[in-house]
N, C-alpha and C positions, 0 to 999 in steps of 0.2 A: 548744255551739259548740266547734269544735276549731281550734287554731292549726296551720296547715299550712305547712311550710317549702318554698320553691322557690327555685332560683337561676336568674336570667335571665343565661345565659352569652352573651357578645357574638357568638359564632359558632355555637354549638350550640343556642341557643334556651333554652327553659324545661326545666330539669333537676329531677328528683325526688330526694329524699334518698338512696335506695339508690345513685344514681350518684355523688354527691359526698361524702356523709357518711363513708363508710369511709376515704377519703383524709384528710378533716379529723380523723377520730378518731385517726389515727396520730400526730398532733401535739397541741399544746394548743389548736389551732383548734376542735376538737370541743367542748371545754368552753366556750370563748369564744362560739361560735355558740349553744350551749345557754343561756348566760346572757343573750345578746342576745334570744333568743326569749322567755324568761321576762319580761324587761323590756318588750319590745314588746307581748306579750300583755296584761300588766297595764295598760300605757298605753292599749291599745285598749279594754279593758273599761271603764276610767274614761271614755274619750271617748264611749262609747255611753250612759253614764249610765242603764242599765237595772237597777233594783234586784234583779231575779231572774237577771241574767246570770251564767252560769258558763262559763268557758272551760277546755278540757282541753288540756294541753301534754304532749307526749311527751318524756321525759328519757332521754338515752342512758346506757348502762351505764357509760361512762367518766365522764360527768358525775356520776352517782350515787356511784361509788366514789372518784373522784380529784378532783372539783371541790369547791366549797363550796356544795352544793345548798341546804341549809337556810338558810344566810346569804343566798344569792341570792334565794330565795323570799321571805324576810322583808323584805329590802331592796326588792324589786320591789313587793310589796304595800304597804309603808309609803310608798314614794315616790309612789304613786298614791292613798293613803288608802283602800285597799280592804279589805273584810272577807276573811279567809282562805277563807271558803266560796265566794268568787267564782272561785277557781282550783283546778282539779283537775290533778294530774300523775300520769303513769303511765309505765311502761317495762318492759323486760325486764332485771332487775337480777341476773342470775346472777353469782356470784363470779368475778372475773377469773382467768384461768389464766395461768400463767407460760409464756413462750415459750422454746423451746430456743435457746441462744445459746452462743457460745464466749467471750463477753466475761466477764472476771473480775468476780465480785461479783453476777452476775445469777442468778436462779433458773432451774432446769431443770424441765420437767414431770415428774411422777412416772410411772414405767412401770407 
């Protein structure tokens, strides 16, 4: 089973992650959404009460590198008294690249 995130926008209808997650990822909202998805997925696994249930959750690059992913997974599993094998998480975790900026103290990409 896979956890699929969708946003029911009041005027645009059902939106898929490629439409709204890039915007959320530009702020801390992306990490907060990811944490919410983990907690909701674990809650749903517990609600289904199926011993062989395993849910897969995609984790964003930003959540992997800049969030508290391990702590969030442990807390989510513990809150629902779940075995760690009931949750699988995956994603594309390429190392983040620095963006070019004129702001002092920020990294510039290597040429």
